[in-house]
mmCIF file of the N, C-alpha and C atoms, coordinates in Angstrom:
data_MODEL
# 
_entry.id   MODEL 
# 
loop_
_atom_site.group_PDB 
_atom_site.id 
_atom_site.type_symbol 
_atom_site.label_atom_id 
_atom_site.label_alt_id 
_atom_site.label_comp_id 
_atom_site.label_asym_id 
_atom_site.label_entity_id 
_atom_site.label_seq_id 
_atom_site.pdbx_PDB_ins_code 
_atom_site.Cartn_x 
_atom_site.Cartn_y 
_atom_site.Cartn_z 
_atom_site.occupancy 
_atom_site.B_iso_or_equiv 
_atom_site.pdbx_formal_charge 
_atom_site.auth_seq_id 
_atom_site.auth_comp_id 
_atom_site.auth_asym_id 
_atom_site.auth_atom_id 
_atom_site.pdbx_PDB_model_num 
ATOM 1   N N  . MET A 1 1  ? 153.667 144.291 77.687 1.00 0.00 ? 1  MET A N  1 
ATOM 2   C CA . MET A 1 1  ? 153.411 143.200 76.791 1.00 0.00 ? 1  MET A CA 1 
ATOM 3   C C  . MET A 1 1  ? 151.932 143.243 76.399 1.00 0.00 ? 1  MET A C  1 
ATOM 4   N N  . LYS A 1 2  ? 151.657 142.950 75.180 1.00 0.00 ? 2  LYS A N  1 
ATOM 5   C CA . LYS A 1 2  ? 150.279 142.982 74.709 1.00 0.00 ? 2  LYS A CA 1 
ATOM 6   C C  . LYS A 1 2  ? 149.451 141.913 75.404 1.00 0.00 ? 2  LYS A C  1 
ATOM 7   N N  . GLU A 1 3  ? 148.169 142.196 75.580 1.00 0.00 ? 3  GLU A N  1 
ATOM 8   C CA . GLU A 1 3  ? 147.264 141.245 76.244 1.00 0.00 ? 3  GLU A CA 1 
ATOM 9   C C  . GLU A 1 3  ? 147.178 139.937 75.480 1.00 0.00 ? 3  GLU A C  1 
ATOM 10  N N  . GLY A 1 4  ? 147.113 140.013 74.149 1.00 0.00 ? 4  GLY A N  1 
ATOM 11  C CA . GLY A 1 4  ? 147.016 138.793 73.347 1.00 0.00 ? 4  GLY A CA 1 
ATOM 12  C C  . GLY A 1 4  ? 148.246 137.916 73.483 1.00 0.00 ? 4  GLY A C  1 
ATOM 13  N N  . LEU A 1 5  ? 149.409 138.544 73.579 1.00 0.00 ? 5  LEU A N  1 
ATOM 14  C CA . LEU A 1 5  ? 150.644 137.787 73.737 1.00 0.00 ? 5  LEU A CA 1 
ATOM 15  C C  . LEU A 1 5  ? 150.715 137.150 75.115 1.00 0.00 ? 5  LEU A C  1 
ATOM 16  N N  . LYS A 1 6  ? 150.318 137.886 76.140 1.00 0.00 ? 6  LYS A N  1 
ATOM 17  C CA . LYS A 1 6  ? 150.279 137.317 77.497 1.00 0.00 ? 6  LYS A CA 1 
ATOM 18  C C  . LYS A 1 6  ? 149.337 136.124 77.561 1.00 0.00 ? 6  LYS A C  1 
ATOM 19  N N  . ARG A 1 7  ? 148.191 136.273 76.918 1.00 0.00 ? 7  ARG A N  1 
ATOM 20  C CA . ARG A 1 7  ? 147.193 135.205 76.947 1.00 0.00 ? 7  ARG A CA 1 
ATOM 21  C C  . ARG A 1 7  ? 147.724 133.940 76.277 1.00 0.00 ? 7  ARG A C  1 
ATOM 22  N N  . ARG A 1 8  ? 148.540 134.090 75.252 1.00 0.00 ? 8  ARG A N  1 
ATOM 23  C CA . ARG A 1 8  ? 149.071 132.925 74.555 1.00 0.00 ? 8  ARG A CA 1 
ATOM 24  C C  . ARG A 1 8  ? 150.253 132.297 75.292 1.00 0.00 ? 8  ARG A C  1 
ATOM 25  N N  . LEU A 1 9  ? 151.072 133.106 75.942 1.00 0.00 ? 9  LEU A N  1 
ATOM 26  C CA . LEU A 1 9  ? 152.301 132.581 76.538 1.00 0.00 ? 9  LEU A CA 1 
ATOM 27  C C  . LEU A 1 9  ? 152.142 132.096 77.972 1.00 0.00 ? 9  LEU A C  1 
ATOM 28  N N  . PHE A 1 10 ? 151.249 132.677 78.739 1.00 0.00 ? 10 PHE A N  1 
ATOM 29  C CA . PHE A 1 10 ? 151.185 132.362 80.164 1.00 0.00 ? 10 PHE A CA 1 
ATOM 30  C C  . PHE A 1 10 ? 150.001 131.490 80.561 1.00 0.00 ? 10 PHE A C  1 
ATOM 31  N N  . ARG A 1 11 ? 149.249 131.006 79.605 1.00 0.00 ? 11 ARG A N  1 
ATOM 32  C CA . ARG A 1 11 ? 148.157 130.075 79.905 1.00 0.00 ? 11 ARG A CA 1 
ATOM 33  C C  . ARG A 1 11 ? 148.506 128.718 79.329 1.00 0.00 ? 11 ARG A C  1 
ATOM 34  N N  . PHE A 1 12 ? 148.050 127.673 79.982 1.00 0.00 ? 12 PHE A N  1 
ATOM 35  C CA . PHE A 1 12 ? 148.394 126.327 79.536 1.00 0.00 ? 12 PHE A CA 1 
ATOM 36  C C  . PHE A 1 12 ? 147.290 125.669 78.716 1.00 0.00 ? 12 PHE A C  1 
ATOM 37  N N  . ASP A 1 13 ? 146.153 126.343 78.577 1.00 0.00 ? 13 ASP A N  1 
ATOM 38  C CA . ASP A 1 13 ? 145.126 125.816 77.689 1.00 0.00 ? 13 ASP A CA 1 
ATOM 39  C C  . ASP A 1 13 ? 145.271 126.492 76.323 1.00 0.00 ? 13 ASP A C  1 
ATOM 40  N N  . HIS A 1 14 ? 144.498 126.064 75.366 1.00 0.00 ? 14 HIS A N  1 
ATOM 41  C CA . HIS A 1 14 ? 144.644 126.575 74.002 1.00 0.00 ? 14 HIS A CA 1 
ATOM 42  C C  . HIS A 1 14 ? 143.522 127.516 73.599 1.00 0.00 ? 14 HIS A C  1 
ATOM 43  N N  . GLU A 1 15 ? 142.814 128.070 74.570 1.00 0.00 ? 15 GLU A N  1 
ATOM 44  C CA . GLU A 1 15 ? 141.713 128.969 74.253 1.00 0.00 ? 15 GLU A CA 1 
ATOM 45  C C  . GLU A 1 15 ? 142.188 130.307 73.697 1.00 0.00 ? 15 GLU A C  1 
ATOM 46  N N  . GLY A 1 16 ? 143.388 130.732 74.037 1.00 0.00 ? 16 GLY A N  1 
ATOM 47  C CA . GLY A 1 16 ? 143.884 132.018 73.578 1.00 0.00 ? 16 GLY A CA 1 
ATOM 48  C C  . GLY A 1 16 ? 144.448 131.990 72.171 1.00 0.00 ? 16 GLY A C  1 
ATOM 49  N N  . TRP A 1 17 ? 144.676 130.805 71.632 1.00 0.00 ? 17 TRP A N  1 
ATOM 50  C CA . TRP A 1 17 ? 145.296 130.676 70.322 1.00 0.00 ? 17 TRP A CA 1 
ATOM 51  C C  . TRP A 1 17 ? 144.231 130.648 69.236 1.00 0.00 ? 17 TRP A C  1 
ATOM 52  N N  . ASN A 1 18 ? 144.545 131.242 68.095 1.00 0.00 ? 18 ASN A N  1 
ATOM 53  C CA . ASN A 1 18 ? 143.660 131.134 66.938 1.00 0.00 ? 18 ASN A CA 1 
ATOM 54  C C  . ASN A 1 18 ? 143.699 129.722 66.369 1.00 0.00 ? 18 ASN A C  1 
ATOM 55  N N  . ASN A 1 19 ? 144.873 129.120 66.353 1.00 0.00 ? 19 ASN A N  1 
ATOM 56  C CA . ASN A 1 19 ? 145.043 127.752 65.885 1.00 0.00 ? 19 ASN A CA 1 
ATOM 57  C C  . ASN A 1 19 ? 145.734 126.970 66.998 1.00 0.00 ? 19 ASN A C  1 
ATOM 58  N N  . PRO A 1 20 ? 145.033 126.086 67.696 1.00 0.00 ? 20 PRO A N  1 
ATOM 59  C CA . PRO A 1 20 ? 145.639 125.384 68.834 1.00 0.00 ? 20 PRO A CA 1 
ATOM 60  C C  . PRO A 1 20 ? 146.740 124.414 68.438 1.00 0.00 ? 20 PRO A C  1 
ATOM 61  N N  . TRP A 1 21 ? 146.865 124.085 67.169 1.00 0.00 ? 21 TRP A N  1 
ATOM 62  C CA . TRP A 1 21 ? 147.900 123.150 66.744 1.00 0.00 ? 21 TRP A CA 1 
ATOM 63  C C  . TRP A 1 21 ? 149.291 123.773 66.748 1.00 0.00 ? 21 TRP A C  1 
ATOM 64  N N  . TYR A 1 22 ? 149.389 125.085 66.828 1.00 0.00 ? 22 TYR A N  1 
ATOM 65  C CA . TYR A 1 22 ? 150.703 125.724 66.886 1.00 0.00 ? 22 TYR A CA 1 
ATOM 66  C C  . TYR A 1 22 ? 151.516 125.197 68.062 1.00 0.00 ? 22 TYR A C  1 
ATOM 67  N N  . GLY A 1 23 ? 150.894 125.054 69.207 1.00 0.00 ? 23 GLY A N  1 
ATOM 68  C CA . GLY A 1 23 ? 151.600 124.557 70.389 1.00 0.00 ? 23 GLY A CA 1 
ATOM 69  C C  . GLY A 1 23 ? 152.059 123.126 70.240 1.00 0.00 ? 23 GLY A C  1 
ATOM 70  N N  . PHE A 1 24 ? 151.212 122.285 69.666 1.00 0.00 ? 24 PHE A N  1 
ATOM 71  C CA . PHE A 1 24 ? 151.565 120.877 69.493 1.00 0.00 ? 24 PHE A CA 1 
ATOM 72  C C  . PHE A 1 24 ? 152.671 120.683 68.464 1.00 0.00 ? 24 PHE A C  1 
ATOM 73  N N  . VAL A 1 25 ? 152.723 121.535 67.471 1.00 0.00 ? 25 VAL A N  1 
ATOM 74  C CA . VAL A 1 25 ? 153.747 121.424 66.437 1.00 0.00 ? 25 VAL A CA 1 
ATOM 75  C C  . VAL A 1 25 ? 155.031 122.121 66.867 1.00 0.00 ? 25 VAL A C  1 
ATOM 76  N N  . ALA A 1 26 ? 154.910 123.280 67.491 1.00 0.00 ? 26 ALA A N  1 
ATOM 77  C CA . ALA A 1 26 ? 156.094 124.072 67.840 1.00 0.00 ? 26 ALA A CA 1 
ATOM 78  C C  . ALA A 1 26 ? 156.870 123.490 69.010 1.00 0.00 ? 26 ALA A C  1 
ATOM 79  N N  . ALA A 1 27 ? 156.199 122.882 69.972 1.00 0.00 ? 27 ALA A N  1 
ATOM 80  C CA . ALA A 1 27 ? 156.873 122.403 71.182 1.00 0.00 ? 27 ALA A CA 1 
ATOM 81  C C  . ALA A 1 27 ? 157.997 121.413 70.886 1.00 0.00 ? 27 ALA A C  1 
ATOM 82  N N  . PRO A 1 28 ? 157.770 120.339 70.141 1.00 0.00 ? 28 PRO A N  1 
ATOM 83  C CA . PRO A 1 28 ? 158.879 119.415 69.893 1.00 0.00 ? 28 PRO A CA 1 
ATOM 84  C C  . PRO A 1 28 ? 159.957 120.001 68.993 1.00 0.00 ? 28 PRO A C  1 
ATOM 85  N N  . ILE A 1 29 ? 159.559 120.879 68.079 1.00 0.00 ? 29 ILE A N  1 
ATOM 86  C CA . ILE A 1 29 ? 160.548 121.457 67.165 1.00 0.00 ? 29 ILE A CA 1 
ATOM 87  C C  . ILE A 1 29 ? 161.504 122.375 67.914 1.00 0.00 ? 29 ILE A C  1 
ATOM 88  N N  . VAL A 1 30 ? 160.979 123.292 68.725 1.00 0.00 ? 30 VAL A N  1 
ATOM 89  C CA . VAL A 1 30 ? 161.874 124.210 69.432 1.00 0.00 ? 30 VAL A CA 1 
ATOM 90  C C  . VAL A 1 30 ? 162.653 123.491 70.530 1.00 0.00 ? 30 VAL A C  1 
ATOM 91  N N  . THR A 1 31 ? 162.087 122.447 71.117 1.00 0.00 ? 31 THR A N  1 
ATOM 92  C CA . THR A 1 31 ? 162.826 121.673 72.111 1.00 0.00 ? 31 THR A CA 1 
ATOM 93  C C  . THR A 1 31 ? 163.996 120.947 71.462 1.00 0.00 ? 31 THR A C  1 
ATOM 94  N N  . ALA A 1 32 ? 163.757 120.307 70.336 1.00 0.00 ? 32 ALA A N  1 
ATOM 95  C CA . ALA A 1 32 ? 164.833 119.608 69.627 1.00 0.00 ? 32 ALA A CA 1 
ATOM 96  C C  . ALA A 1 32 ? 165.901 120.585 69.150 1.00 0.00 ? 32 ALA A C  1 
ATOM 97  N N  . LEU A 1 33 ? 165.481 121.759 68.707 1.00 0.00 ? 33 LEU A N  1 
ATOM 98  C CA . LEU A 1 33 ? 166.443 122.776 68.283 1.00 0.00 ? 33 LEU A CA 1 
ATOM 99  C C  . LEU A 1 33 ? 167.312 123.226 69.456 1.00 0.00 ? 33 LEU A C  1 
ATOM 100 N N  . GLY A 1 34 ? 166.701 123.447 70.609 1.00 0.00 ? 34 GLY A N  1 
ATOM 101 C CA . GLY A 1 34 ? 167.462 123.859 71.789 1.00 0.00 ? 34 GLY A CA 1 
ATOM 102 C C  . GLY A 1 34 ? 168.442 122.797 72.253 1.00 0.00 ? 34 GLY A C  1 
ATOM 103 N N  . ILE A 1 35 ? 168.011 121.541 72.246 1.00 0.00 ? 35 ILE A N  1 
ATOM 104 C CA . ILE A 1 35 ? 168.911 120.456 72.641 1.00 0.00 ? 35 ILE A CA 1 
ATOM 105 C C  . ILE A 1 35 ? 170.063 120.343 71.655 1.00 0.00 ? 35 ILE A C  1 
ATOM 106 N N  . SER A 1 36 ? 169.779 120.476 70.362 1.00 0.00 ? 36 SER A N  1 
ATOM 107 C CA . SER A 1 36 ? 170.839 120.398 69.353 1.00 0.00 ? 36 SER A CA 1 
ATOM 108 C C  . SER A 1 36 ? 171.847 121.527 69.510 1.00 0.00 ? 36 SER A C  1 
ATOM 109 N N  . ILE A 1 37 ? 171.360 122.731 69.731 1.00 0.00 ? 37 ILE A N  1 
ATOM 110 C CA . ILE A 1 37 ? 172.264 123.869 69.925 1.00 0.00 ? 37 ILE A CA 1 
ATOM 111 C C  . ILE A 1 37 ? 173.099 123.672 71.183 1.00 0.00 ? 37 ILE A C  1 
ATOM 112 N N  . GLY A 1 38 ? 172.465 123.223 72.258 1.00 0.00 ? 38 GLY A N  1 
ATOM 113 C CA . GLY A 1 38 ? 173.196 122.990 73.501 1.00 0.00 ? 38 GLY A CA 1 
ATOM 114 C C  . GLY A 1 38 ? 174.248 121.910 73.377 1.00 0.00 ? 38 GLY A C  1 
ATOM 115 N N  . GLU A 1 39 ? 173.920 120.823 72.690 1.00 0.00 ? 39 GLU A N  1 
ATOM 116 C CA . GLU A 1 39 ? 174.897 119.747 72.489 1.00 0.00 ? 39 GLU A CA 1 
ATOM 117 C C  . GLU A 1 39 ? 176.042 120.212 71.599 1.00 0.00 ? 39 GLU A C  1 
ATOM 118 N N  . LEU A 1 40 ? 175.732 121.018 70.613 1.00 0.00 ? 40 LEU A N  1 
ATOM 119 C CA . LEU A 1 40 ? 176.758 121.485 69.685 1.00 0.00 ? 40 LEU A CA 1 
ATOM 120 C C  . LEU A 1 40 ? 177.741 122.441 70.356 1.00 0.00 ? 40 LEU A C  1 
ATOM 121 N N  . PHE A 1 41 ? 177.215 123.403 71.116 1.00 0.00 ? 41 PHE A N  1 
ATOM 122 C CA . PHE A 1 41 ? 178.078 124.420 71.701 1.00 0.00 ? 41 PHE A CA 1 
ATOM 123 C C  . PHE A 1 41 ? 178.486 124.127 73.136 1.00 0.00 ? 41 PHE A C  1 
ATOM 124 N N  . GLY A 1 42 ? 177.786 123.240 73.824 1.00 0.00 ? 42 GLY A N  1 
ATOM 125 C CA . GLY A 1 42 ? 178.112 122.941 75.219 1.00 0.00 ? 42 GLY A CA 1 
ATOM 126 C C  . GLY A 1 42 ? 179.491 122.342 75.393 1.00 0.00 ? 42 GLY A C  1 
ATOM 127 N N  . VAL A 1 43 ? 179.909 121.548 74.445 1.00 0.00 ? 43 VAL A N  1 
ATOM 128 C CA . VAL A 1 43 ? 181.221 120.907 74.520 1.00 0.00 ? 43 VAL A CA 1 
ATOM 129 C C  . VAL A 1 43 ? 182.334 121.943 74.420 1.00 0.00 ? 43 VAL A C  1 
ATOM 130 N N  . HIS A 1 44 ? 182.119 122.982 73.667 1.00 0.00 ? 44 HIS A N  1 
ATOM 131 C CA . HIS A 1 44 ? 183.154 123.987 73.447 1.00 0.00 ? 44 HIS A CA 1 
ATOM 132 C C  . HIS A 1 44 ? 183.184 125.069 74.525 1.00 0.00 ? 44 HIS A C  1 
ATOM 133 N N  . LEU A 1 45 ? 182.099 125.219 75.272 1.00 0.00 ? 45 LEU A N  1 
ATOM 134 C CA . LEU A 1 45 ? 182.029 126.295 76.252 1.00 0.00 ? 45 LEU A CA 1 
ATOM 135 C C  . LEU A 1 45 ? 182.543 125.899 77.630 1.00 0.00 ? 45 LEU A C  1 
ATOM 136 N N  . VAL A 1 46 ? 182.358 124.656 78.024 1.00 0.00 ? 46 VAL A N  1 
ATOM 137 C CA . VAL A 1 46 ? 182.714 124.218 79.374 1.00 0.00 ? 46 VAL A CA 1 
ATOM 138 C C  . VAL A 1 46 ? 183.455 122.892 79.301 1.00 0.00 ? 46 VAL A C  1 
ATOM 139 N N  . SER A 1 47 ? 184.056 122.501 80.436 1.00 0.00 ? 47 SER A N  1 
ATOM 140 C CA . SER A 1 47 ? 184.844 121.274 80.427 1.00 0.00 ? 47 SER A CA 1 
ATOM 141 C C  . SER A 1 47 ? 184.265 120.157 81.288 1.00 0.00 ? 47 SER A C  1 
ATOM 142 N N  . SER A 1 48 ? 183.282 120.437 82.123 1.00 0.00 ? 48 SER A N  1 
ATOM 143 C CA . SER A 1 48 ? 182.736 119.376 82.968 1.00 0.00 ? 48 SER A CA 1 
ATOM 144 C C  . SER A 1 48 ? 181.421 118.849 82.393 1.00 0.00 ? 48 SER A C  1 
ATOM 145 N N  . ALA A 1 49 ? 181.109 117.616 82.728 1.00 0.00 ? 49 ALA A N  1 
ATOM 146 C CA . ALA A 1 49 ? 179.894 116.982 82.212 1.00 0.00 ? 49 ALA A CA 1 
ATOM 147 C C  . ALA A 1 49 ? 178.639 117.654 82.766 1.00 0.00 ? 49 ALA A C  1 
ATOM 148 N N  . LEU A 1 50 ? 178.675 118.035 84.035 1.00 0.00 ? 50 LEU A N  1 
ATOM 149 C CA . LEU A 1 50 ? 177.518 118.705 84.632 1.00 0.00 ? 50 LEU A CA 1 
ATOM 150 C C  . LEU A 1 50 ? 177.255 120.052 83.963 1.00 0.00 ? 50 LEU A C  1 
ATOM 151 N N  . ALA A 1 51 ? 178.312 120.794 83.701 1.00 0.00 ? 51 ALA A N  1 
ATOM 152 C CA . ALA A 1 51 ? 178.153 122.097 83.051 1.00 0.00 ? 51 ALA A CA 1 
ATOM 153 C C  . ALA A 1 51 ? 177.622 121.939 81.627 1.00 0.00 ? 51 ALA A C  1 
ATOM 154 N N  . GLU A 1 52 ? 178.036 120.879 80.933 1.00 0.00 ? 52 GLU A N  1 
ATOM 155 C CA . GLU A 1 52 ? 177.503 120.628 79.596 1.00 0.00 ? 52 GLU A CA 1 
ATOM 156 C C  . GLU A 1 52 ? 175.996 120.390 79.651 1.00 0.00 ? 52 GLU A C  1 
ATOM 157 N N  . ASP A 1 53 ? 175.552 119.610 80.640 1.00 0.00 ? 53 ASP A N  1 
ATOM 158 C CA . ASP A 1 53 ? 174.117 119.357 80.788 1.00 0.00 ? 53 ASP A CA 1 
ATOM 159 C C  . ASP A 1 53 ? 173.361 120.639 81.122 1.00 0.00 ? 53 ASP A C  1 
ATOM 160 N N  . LEU A 1 54 ? 173.967 121.497 81.936 1.00 0.00 ? 54 LEU A N  1 
ATOM 161 C CA . LEU A 1 54 ? 173.327 122.768 82.271 1.00 0.00 ? 54 LEU A CA 1 
ATOM 162 C C  . LEU A 1 54 ? 173.247 123.694 81.060 1.00 0.00 ? 54 LEU A C  1 
ATOM 163 N N  . ILE A 1 55 ? 174.273 123.670 80.212 1.00 0.00 ? 55 ILE A N  1 
ATOM 164 C CA . ILE A 1 55 ? 174.253 124.462 78.978 1.00 0.00 ? 55 ILE A CA 1 
ATOM 165 C C  . ILE A 1 55 ? 173.140 123.966 78.057 1.00 0.00 ? 55 ILE A C  1 
ATOM 166 N N  . VAL A 1 56 ? 172.995 122.639 77.953 1.00 0.00 ? 56 VAL A N  1 
ATOM 167 C CA . VAL A 1 56 ? 171.923 122.071 77.129 1.00 0.00 ? 56 VAL A CA 1 
ATOM 168 C C  . VAL A 1 56 ? 170.564 122.495 77.672 1.00 0.00 ? 56 VAL A C  1 
ATOM 169 N N  . LEU A 1 57 ? 170.388 122.426 78.984 1.00 0.00 ? 57 LEU A N  1 
ATOM 170 C CA . LEU A 1 57 ? 169.126 122.828 79.605 1.00 0.00 ? 57 LEU A CA 1 
ATOM 171 C C  . LEU A 1 57 ? 168.845 124.312 79.370 1.00 0.00 ? 57 LEU A C  1 
ATOM 172 N N  . LEU A 1 58 ? 169.858 125.140 79.534 1.00 0.00 ? 58 LEU A N  1 
ATOM 173 C CA . LEU A 1 58 ? 169.697 126.574 79.306 1.00 0.00 ? 58 LEU A CA 1 
ATOM 174 C C  . LEU A 1 58 ? 169.315 126.864 77.855 1.00 0.00 ? 58 LEU A C  1 
ATOM 175 N N  . CYS A 1 59 ? 169.998 126.229 76.918 1.00 0.00 ? 59 CYS A N  1 
ATOM 176 C CA . CYS A 1 59 ? 169.676 126.438 75.499 1.00 0.00 ? 59 CYS A CA 1 
ATOM 177 C C  . CYS A 1 59 ? 168.265 125.967 75.181 1.00 0.00 ? 59 CYS A C  1 
ATOM 178 N N  . MET A 1 60 ? 167.849 124.861 75.787 1.00 0.00 ? 60 MET A N  1 
ATOM 179 C CA . MET A 1 60 ? 166.506 124.347 75.555 1.00 0.00 ? 60 MET A CA 1 
ATOM 180 C C  . MET A 1 60 ? 165.453 125.333 76.062 1.00 0.00 ? 60 MET A C  1 
ATOM 181 N N  . VAL A 1 61 ? 165.658 125.863 77.261 1.00 0.00 ? 61 VAL A N  1 
ATOM 182 C CA . VAL A 1 61 ? 164.694 126.812 77.837 1.00 0.00 ? 61 VAL A CA 1 
ATOM 183 C C  . VAL A 1 61 ? 164.636 128.093 77.009 1.00 0.00 ? 61 VAL A C  1 
ATOM 184 N N  . VAL A 1 62 ? 165.789 128.595 76.608 1.00 0.00 ? 62 VAL A N  1 
ATOM 185 C CA . VAL A 1 62 ? 165.821 129.836 75.827 1.00 0.00 ? 62 VAL A CA 1 
ATOM 186 C C  . VAL A 1 62 ? 165.128 129.649 74.481 1.00 0.00 ? 62 VAL A C  1 
ATOM 187 N N  . THR A 1 63 ? 165.393 128.531 73.800 1.00 0.00 ? 63 THR A N  1 
ATOM 188 C CA . THR A 1 63 ? 164.741 128.334 72.506 1.00 0.00 ? 63 THR A CA 1 
ATOM 189 C C  . THR A 1 63 ? 163.240 128.103 72.650 1.00 0.00 ? 63 THR A C  1 
ATOM 190 N N  . ILE A 1 64 ? 162.803 127.488 73.745 1.00 0.00 ? 64 ILE A N  1 
ATOM 191 C CA . ILE A 1 64 ? 161.362 127.317 73.962 1.00 0.00 ? 64 ILE A CA 1 
ATOM 192 C C  . ILE A 1 64 ? 160.696 128.675 74.160 1.00 0.00 ? 64 ILE A C  1 
ATOM 193 N N  . VAL A 1 65 ? 161.297 129.529 74.969 1.00 0.00 ? 65 VAL A N  1 
ATOM 194 C CA . VAL A 1 65 ? 160.713 130.856 75.218 1.00 0.00 ? 65 VAL A CA 1 
ATOM 195 C C  . VAL A 1 65 ? 160.704 131.688 73.939 1.00 0.00 ? 65 VAL A C  1 
ATOM 196 N N  . VAL A 1 66 ? 161.824 131.730 73.246 1.00 0.00 ? 66 VAL A N  1 
ATOM 197 C CA . VAL A 1 66 ? 161.905 132.522 72.017 1.00 0.00 ? 66 VAL A CA 1 
ATOM 198 C C  . VAL A 1 66 ? 161.011 131.920 70.935 1.00 0.00 ? 66 VAL A C  1 
ATOM 199 N N  . GLY A 1 67 ? 161.016 130.602 70.822 1.00 0.00 ? 67 GLY A N  1 
ATOM 200 C CA . GLY A 1 67 ? 160.202 129.944 69.803 1.00 0.00 ? 67 GLY A CA 1 
ATOM 201 C C  . GLY A 1 67 ? 158.720 130.152 70.011 1.00 0.00 ? 67 GLY A C  1 
ATOM 202 N N  . PHE A 1 68 ? 158.260 129.987 71.253 1.00 0.00 ? 68 PHE A N  1 
ATOM 203 C CA . PHE A 1 68 ? 156.838 130.184 71.509 1.00 0.00 ? 68 PHE A CA 1 
ATOM 204 C C  . PHE A 1 68 ? 156.435 131.648 71.382 1.00 0.00 ? 68 PHE A C  1 
ATOM 205 N N  . THR A 1 69 ? 157.337 132.566 71.692 1.00 0.00 ? 69 THR A N  1 
ATOM 206 C CA . THR A 1 69 ? 157.037 133.983 71.473 1.00 0.00 ? 69 THR A CA 1 
ATOM 207 C C  . THR A 1 69 ? 156.876 134.257 69.981 1.00 0.00 ? 69 THR A C  1 
ATOM 208 N N  . GLY A 1 70 ? 157.754 133.691 69.178 1.00 0.00 ? 70 GLY A N  1 
ATOM 209 C CA . GLY A 1 70 ? 157.632 133.849 67.727 1.00 0.00 ? 70 GLY A CA 1 
ATOM 210 C C  . GLY A 1 70 ? 156.355 133.245 67.180 1.00 0.00 ? 70 GLY A C  1 
ATOM 211 N N  . VAL A 1 71 ? 156.019 132.052 67.657 1.00 0.00 ? 71 VAL A N  1 
ATOM 212 C CA . VAL A 1 71 ? 154.786 131.406 67.205 1.00 0.00 ? 71 VAL A CA 1 
ATOM 213 C C  . VAL A 1 71 ? 153.564 132.209 67.654 1.00 0.00 ? 71 VAL A C  1 
ATOM 214 N N  . ALA A 1 72 ? 153.611 132.766 68.861 1.00 0.00 ? 72 ALA A N  1 
ATOM 215 C CA . ALA A 1 72 ? 152.495 133.586 69.342 1.00 0.00 ? 72 ALA A CA 1 
ATOM 216 C C  . ALA A 1 72 ? 152.353 134.856 68.505 1.00 0.00 ? 72 ALA A C  1 
ATOM 217 N N  . LEU A 1 73 ? 153.466 135.453 68.116 1.00 0.00 ? 73 LEU A N  1 
ATOM 218 C CA . LEU A 1 73 ? 153.397 136.649 67.266 1.00 0.00 ? 73 LEU A CA 1 
ATOM 219 C C  . LEU A 1 73 ? 152.831 136.311 65.892 1.00 0.00 ? 73 LEU A C  1 
ATOM 220 N N  . ILE A 1 74 ? 153.212 135.154 65.354 1.00 0.00 ? 74 ILE A N  1 
ATOM 221 C CA . ILE A 1 74 ? 152.649 134.720 64.077 1.00 0.00 ? 74 ILE A CA 1 
ATOM 222 C C  . ILE A 1 74 ? 151.152 134.478 64.219 1.00 0.00 ? 74 ILE A C  1 
ATOM 223 N N  . ASP A 1 75 ? 150.762 133.844 65.316 1.00 0.00 ? 75 ASP A N  1 
ATOM 224 C CA . ASP A 1 75 ? 149.343 133.554 65.539 1.00 0.00 ? 75 ASP A CA 1 
ATOM 225 C C  . ASP A 1 75 ? 148.537 134.836 65.724 1.00 0.00 ? 75 ASP A C  1 
ATOM 226 N N  . MET A 1 76 ? 149.129 135.843 66.342 1.00 0.00 ? 76 MET A N  1 
ATOM 227 C CA . MET A 1 76 ? 148.424 137.110 66.545 1.00 0.00 ? 76 MET A CA 1 
ATOM 228 C C  . MET A 1 76 ? 148.227 137.859 65.231 1.00 0.00 ? 76 MET A C  1 
ATOM 229 N N  . SER A 1 77 ? 149.154 137.688 64.292 1.00 0.00 ? 77 SER A N  1 
ATOM 230 C CA . SER A 1 77 ? 149.062 138.428 63.036 1.00 0.00 ? 77 SER A CA 1 
ATOM 231 C C  . SER A 1 77 ? 148.032 137.829 62.085 1.00 0.00 ? 77 SER A C  1 
ATOM 232 N N  . ARG A 1 78 ? 147.592 136.619 62.334 1.00 0.00 ? 78 ARG A N  1 
ATOM 233 C CA . ARG A 1 78 ? 146.617 135.959 61.440 1.00 0.00 ? 78 ARG A CA 1 
ATOM 234 C C  . ARG A 1 78 ? 145.226 136.202 61.883 1.00 0.00 ? 78 ARG A C  1 
# 
């Protein structure tokens, strides 16, 4: 993994970002997207309420990781 990408994804401060507002804007958007995807598909994939919540959590985590990786790649290209 590139050093610039590691610096953006694995640190919790905004010193590695060219524009620190990317994190503040991207975080709620990708979280809401993950919850929406999980709620939409969780009902069709499993039959128990606990499993639906786990599907929502999994979708939320996956979209946060993928979303922040995409935002970091955009930030690196600028």
